[in-house]
C-alpha positions as CSV (number, residue, x, y, z in Angstrom):
1,M,84.3,91.9,78.1
2,Q,87.3,93.1,80.4
3,K,90.2,95.4,79.1
4,R,94.0,94.4,80.5
5,T,97.0,95.9,79.5
6,A,100.0,94.2,79.3
7,S,103.5,95.5,79.1
8,I,105.8,93.8,77.2
9,K,109.5,94.2,76.9
10,L,111.2,94.5,73.7
11,V,114.4,92.7,72.4
12,T,115.9,95.4,69.9
13,T,119.3,95.4,68.3
14,T,121.3,99.1,68.5
15,Q,120.0,99.5,64.5
16,Q,116.5,98.2,65.5
17,S,116.5,100.9,68.4
18,A,117.5,103.5,66.2
19,L,114.7,103.0,63.6
20,L,112.5,102.8,66.8
21,S,113.4,106.4,67.9
22,A,112.6,107.8,64.4
23,V,109.1,106.9,64.5
24,Q,108.8,108.2,67.7
25,R,110.2,111.6,67.1
26,E,108.3,111.9,64.0
27,S,104.8,110.7,65.9
28,A,105.7,113.8,68.4
29,R,106.3,116.2,65.6
30,V,103.1,115.2,63.7
31,C,100.9,115.5,67.0
32,N,102.1,119.0,67.4
33,T,101.1,120.1,64.2
34,I,97.7,118.4,64.8
35,V,97.6,119.9,68.2
36,L,98.1,123.5,66.9
37,L,95.3,122.9,63.8
38,A,92.9,121.8,66.1
39,H,93.4,124.3,68.9
40,K,93.3,127.0,65.9
41,N,89.9,125.7,64.2
42,N,88.7,124.5,68.1
43,C,88.1,121.1,66.6
44,W,88.5,118.0,69.1
45,N,86.2,115.7,67.5
46,H,88.1,112.8,66.1
47,V,86.0,112.5,62.9
48,K,85.8,116.3,61.9
49,L,89.9,116.9,62.9
50,H,90.1,113.6,60.4
51,R,88.5,115.9,57.6
52,L,90.3,118.8,58.6
53,A,93.8,117.6,59.3
54,Y,94.8,114.3,57.6
55,Y,95.7,115.7,54.0
56,P,97.7,118.8,55.0
57,I,99.4,116.5,57.6
58,R,100.4,113.6,55.3
59,A,101.7,116.0,52.5
60,T,104.1,117.0,54.8
61,T,105.4,113.7,56.8
62,T,107.2,110.8,55.9
63,L,104.7,108.6,58.4
64,G,102.3,106.1,56.9
65,S,98.9,106.7,56.4
66,Q,97.4,104.7,59.3
67,M,99.9,106.2,61.7
68,V,99.0,109.7,60.5
69,C,95.3,108.1,61.9
70,N,96.8,107.2,64.8
71,S,98.5,110.3,65.5
72,L,95.2,111.9,65.2
73,K,93.2,109.5,67.4
74,A,96.4,110.3,70.1
75,V,96.0,114.1,69.6
76,C,91.9,113.7,70.8
77,N,92.6,111.1,73.5
78,A,95.1,113.8,75.0
79,F,92.5,116.4,74.6
80,K,90.0,113.9,76.1
81,S,92.2,113.3,79.6
82,L,93.0,117.2,79.9
83,N,89.3,117.5,81.7
84,Y,89.6,121.4,81.6
85,K,86.6,123.7,82.7
86,K,85.1,125.6,80.0
87,T,85.5,128.6,81.5
88,K,89.0,128.9,81.1
89,E,91.4,129.0,78.0
90,L,92.2,125.3,76.7
91,P,95.7,124.8,77.5
92,I,97.9,123.4,74.5
93,N,99.1,120.0,75.1
94,T,102.4,119.4,73.6
95,F,104.2,115.9,72.8
96,K,107.5,115.5,73.4
97,P,110.2,113.4,71.1
98,S,109.7,110.6,74.0
99,S,106.0,110.3,74.2
100,S,104.9,107.2,73.4
101,V,103.6,106.3,70.2
102,H,100.0,104.7,69.2
103,Y,99.8,101.9,67.1
104,D,97.0,99.9,66.3
105,K,96.2,96.5,64.9
106,K,96.8,97.7,61.2
107,T,100.1,98.8,62.5
108,Y,101.7,95.6,64.2
109,S,101.0,92.0,64.1
110,F,102.4,89.0,65.6
111,K,104.6,86.0,63.6
112,D,106.0,83.4,64.7
113,G,106.4,84.3,68.5
114,A,107.7,87.6,67.8
115,L,106.3,91.2,67.0
116,S,105.8,92.7,63.7
117,L,106.2,96.8,64.1
118,Y,105.6,99.7,61.5
119,T,108.6,102.0,61.0
120,L,110.0,104.4,58.7
121,S,111.8,101.9,57.1
122,G,109.5,99.6,56.7
123,R,108.4,96.7,59.0
124,I,110.7,95.7,61.8
125,V,110.3,91.9,63.8
126,L,111.4,92.3,67.7
127,P,111.6,89.1,69.8
128,M,109.5,89.9,73.0
129,A,110.3,89.2,76.8
130,L,107.2,87.3,78.0
131,G,106.4,86.9,81.5
132,K,103.5,84.4,82.6
133,P,101.0,87.4,82.9
134,Q,101.9,88.4,79.3
135,K,102.2,84.9,78.1
136,E,98.1,84.7,79.2
137,Y,97.1,87.5,77.9
138,L,97.9,86.3,74.7
139,R,96.6,83.0,75.0
140,I,93.0,84.1,76.0
141,G,92.7,87.7,74.8
142,T,92.2,89.7,71.6
143,P,94.7,92.0,71.0
144,K,93.5,95.9,70.7
145,E,95.2,98.9,70.1
146,A,99.0,99.8,72.0
147,Q,101.9,102.4,72.8
148,L,105.4,102.1,71.5
149,V,106.8,103.1,75.0
150,Y,110.7,104.2,75.6
151,R,111.5,104.0,79.3
152,N,114.9,103.2,81.2
153,K,116.6,102.8,77.9
154,K,114.5,100.2,76.9
155,W,111.4,99.5,74.4
156,F,108.5,98.3,75.7
157,F,104.9,97.8,74.1
158,N,102.0,98.0,76.0
159,L,99.4,96.2,74.5
160,V,95.4,96.3,75.4
161,F,93.7,93.1,75.3
162,D,89.6,92.0,75.5
163,I,89.6,89.5,78.0
164,P,86.3,87.0,78.2
165,D,84.8,87.8,81.6
166,V,84.9,84.8,84.1
167,P,81.5,83.6,85.3
168,L,80.5,85.4,88.5
169,S,81.3,82.7,91.3
170,K,78.0,81.7,92.9
171,L,79.0,81.2,96.8
172,S,76.8,82.3,99.9
173,G,75.6,85.6,99.1
174,K,77.6,87.4,101.4
175,V,78.8,90.6,100.7
176,L,82.2,91.9,101.9
177,G,82.2,95.6,102.7
178,V,85.3,97.7,102.1
179,D,85.6,101.1,103.7
180,L,88.5,103.2,102.4
181,G,90.9,106.1,104.8
182,E,94.0,107.8,104.6
183,N,95.0,106.7,108.6
184,V,93.6,103.0,107.9
185,V,94.0,102.3,103.9
186,A,91.2,100.0,104.0
187,A,88.8,98.0,106.5
188,T,86.5,95.1,105.7
189,S,83.6,94.4,107.4
190,S,85.5,90.9,108.1
191,G,87.2,92.9,110.6
192,K,90.8,93.1,108.7
193,L,92.4,96.4,108.9
194,Y,94.9,97.7,106.5
195,G,97.1,100.2,108.1
196,G,98.5,103.2,106.6
197,R,100.7,104.9,109.2
198,Q,103.8,103.5,107.3
199,L,102.6,104.8,103.8
200,R,101.4,108.2,105.5
201,H,104.6,108.6,107.1
202,K,106.6,107.8,103.8
203,R,104.4,110.3,101.7
204,D,104.8,112.8,104.7
205,C,108.8,112.2,104.0
206,A,108.7,112.8,100.3
207,V,106.7,116.0,100.8
208,A,109.3,117.3,102.9
209,Q,112.0,116.3,100.4
210,R,110.6,117.7,97.4
211,R,109.9,121.1,99.3
212,R,113.5,121.3,100.2
213,L,114.5,120.4,96.2
214,Q,111.6,122.9,95.2
215,R,113.3,125.3,97.3
216,K,116.7,125.2,95.9
217,G,115.7,125.3,92.1
218,T,119.0,123.8,90.8
219,K,119.3,121.5,87.5
220,S,120.6,118.5,89.8
221,S,117.6,119.4,92.4
222,K,115.1,119.1,89.6
223,R,116.5,115.9,88.7
224,K,116.4,114.6,91.9
225,L,112.9,116.0,92.3
226,K,111.4,113.9,89.4
227,T,113.4,110.3,91.1
228,T,111.9,111.3,94.2
229,S,108.2,111.5,92.5
230,D,108.6,108.8,90.5
231,K,109.9,106.5,93.8
232,E,107.0,107.6,95.9
233,A,104.6,106.9,93.0
234,R,105.9,103.5,92.4
235,H,105.6,102.7,96.3
236,I,101.9,103.7,96.6
237,K,101.5,101.6,93.7
238,H,103.0,98.4,95.2
239,T,101.4,98.9,98.1
240,N,97.8,99.2,96.3
241,H,98.6,96.2,94.9
242,L,99.4,94.1,97.9
243,I,96.3,95.4,99.8
244,S,93.5,94.8,96.9
245,K,94.6,91.6,96.0
246,A,94.3,90.6,100.2
247,I,91.4,92.0,99.9
248,V,90.4,89.7,97.1
249,H,91.5,86.6,98.6
250,E,89.8,87.7,101.7
251,A,86.7,87.6,99.8
252,L,87.1,84.4,98.5
253,D,88.3,83.1,101.9
254,S,85.0,84.5,103.4
255,E,82.8,82.8,100.5
256,C,81.7,86.4,99.2
257,H,80.4,86.7,96.1
258,V,80.1,90.6,96.0
259,I,82.8,93.3,97.1
260,A,81.1,96.4,98.1
261,L,83.2,99.9,97.8
262,E,82.3,103.0,98.5
263,N,81.1,105.8,95.7
264,L,83.9,108.3,96.3
265,T,83.5,110.9,93.0
266,N,84.2,114.6,93.8
267,I,85.1,113.4,97.3
268,R,87.9,116.3,97.0
269,D,85.6,118.8,96.5
270,R,83.1,117.7,99.1
271,I,85.4,118.0,101.9
272,K,86.2,120.7,103.3
273,A,90.0,120.8,105.9
274,T,92.9,122.2,106.5
275,K,95.6,122.7,104.0
276,R,97.6,119.8,105.4
277,V,94.9,117.3,105.1
278,R,93.8,118.6,102.0
279,Y,97.5,118.2,100.8
280,R,97.1,114.4,102.1
281,L,93.6,114.0,100.7
282,H,94.8,115.0,97.2
283,G,97.6,112.7,97.5
284,W,95.7,109.6,98.4
285,A,95.9,107.3,95.8
286,W,92.0,105.7,96.6
287,A,90.8,105.9,92.9
288,Q,93.7,103.6,92.0
289,L,93.0,101.3,94.9
290,Q,89.6,100.7,94.1
291,R,90.6,99.9,90.2
292,F,92.9,97.3,91.5
293,I,90.4,96.0,93.9
294,V,87.6,96.1,90.7
295,Y,89.7,94.2,88.2
296,K,91.0,91.4,90.6
297,A,87.6,90.9,91.8
298,Q,86.4,90.4,88.1
299,A,89.3,87.8,87.3
300,A,88.3,86.1,90.5
301,G,84.3,86.0,89.1
302,L,83.4,88.2,92.1
303,K,81.1,91.6,91.4
304,V,82.1,94.6,92.4
305,V,79.2,97.5,93.5
306,F,79.4,101.0,94.5
307,V,77.2,102.2,97.4
308,N,76.5,106.0,98.5
309,P,79.2,106.5,101.7
310,A,76.7,109.0,103.6
311,Y,76.6,108.7,107.0
312,T,78.4,105.2,107.0
313,S,80.6,106.6,109.5
314,K,78.3,108.0,111.4
315,T,75.6,105.3,111.9
316,C,75.9,102.4,114.1
317,A,75.7,99.2,112.1
318,E,73.8,97.3,114.8
319,C,70.9,99.4,115.7
320,K,71.2,101.8,112.7
321,Q,71.1,104.9,114.6
322,L,73.5,108.2,115.1
323,G,76.4,107.7,116.8
324,I,79.3,109.6,118.0
325,R,82.9,109.3,116.3
326,V,86.1,110.0,118.0
327,K,88.9,109.9,115.6
328,H,89.2,105.8,115.4
329,R,86.2,105.3,118.0
330,F,82.7,105.1,117.1
331,V,80.1,104.8,120.2
332,C,76.7,104.6,119.6
333,K,74.5,106.0,122.6
334,V,71.6,104.0,122.2
335,C,72.9,100.2,122.0
336,G,76.2,101.2,123.8
337,I,78.3,99.3,121.0
338,Q,81.7,100.5,120.7
339,R,84.4,99.7,117.8
340,H,86.6,101.1,115.3
341,S,85.2,103.7,113.3
342,D,86.5,102.5,110.2
343,L,85.2,98.8,110.9
344,N,81.6,100.2,111.8
345,A,81.8,102.0,108.5
346,S,82.9,99.0,106.7
347,L,79.7,96.9,108.3
348,N,77.4,99.7,107.0
349,I,78.7,99.2,103.5
350,S,78.2,95.8,103.4
351,R,74.8,95.9,104.9
352,I,74.0,98.8,102.1
353,A,75.1,96.4,99.2
354,A,73.2,93.6,100.4
355,S,69.8,95.4,100.6
356,A,67.5,96.2,98.4
357,D,68.9,99.6,97.8
358,A,71.9,98.3,96.4
359,A,71.5,99.2,92.7
360,T,71.3,103.1,93.7
361,G,73.3,103.1,96.8
362,A,71.0,104.6,98.9
363,V,71.8,104.9,102.6
364,N,68.5,105.4,104.9
365,H,69.3,108.2,107.5
366,P,69.7,107.9,111.1
367,N,66.9,108.1,113.8
368,M,68.2,111.7,115.1
369,E,65.4,111.7,117.4
370,A,66.4,108.5,119.1
371,A,69.9,109.2,118.8
372,L,69.8,112.6,121.1
373,A,67.1,111.2,123.4
């Protein structure tokens, strides 16, 4: 079973929008009260926090009982997303009046093609502006929890669906290896390179603009800073969508039933580099690109595996010996092969995934003696 989120635009009147805003403000107030209770008692377990806070909160709010339960869950989820270090003091998470509102299946329903939502004044029925993807999710998926979001003066209902798994394709058994990088965003074992020079240039320009605005420190510069940050994030997300879609289509066209990706967990902690490179590395949305590849591949009936990337960029894909990498060029001293270093890495990733060690992603270390002979 796969989880997919559909952002559904709601058609509201002025009165209905005011009712939704009232729920949003009260939900944020309740969540902030729960945060203080949880922080004071150092209690972030959902069940224990429910026993601790439910009745005190119910006595001080006009929210319904199930919406209080939803607020408790929202606070626990926010704590989990902090990913704090236990050696440091836990920060107090705050909910703004504009924060999203958590809904579950007991607080919303569908009636005659419209959405029925809980408010402080009772249920309201809202028409939905549905596109083709949303209609397909509603047709084949099972609605689960959701978030009510107010963005750009419009209301959206971000609804999670459980989507049945697509049967895996039984094609040739070939594996498409994908190497991710900064200069070349993605390189595939079939020889395709997805350049990242333009993306990096735009990101560097955004960084320079951000520094100028931060030095000013005026209210207008802070508003511009927020706009610039959102614009950069949208551009990166759009680019990752295009690249991930192209990679999945490439796998289908090449009759590959498996896409192999690198396991890049904690890569930012492992790599030592200059300050400028570290800044770029932390702005590299490789995890987002991998997520997009995974869910698009699953929707197409393709399998995705992750392998250990150790030595994939330093080992010759032909003779499996240690070679020399100079920027984007890889040269093998043993067999004399010369090719693009990212392409060589993608070939190694494909080979590893296709081997018997694919389950663990183990990589055979190169033969150092033969390479240095």
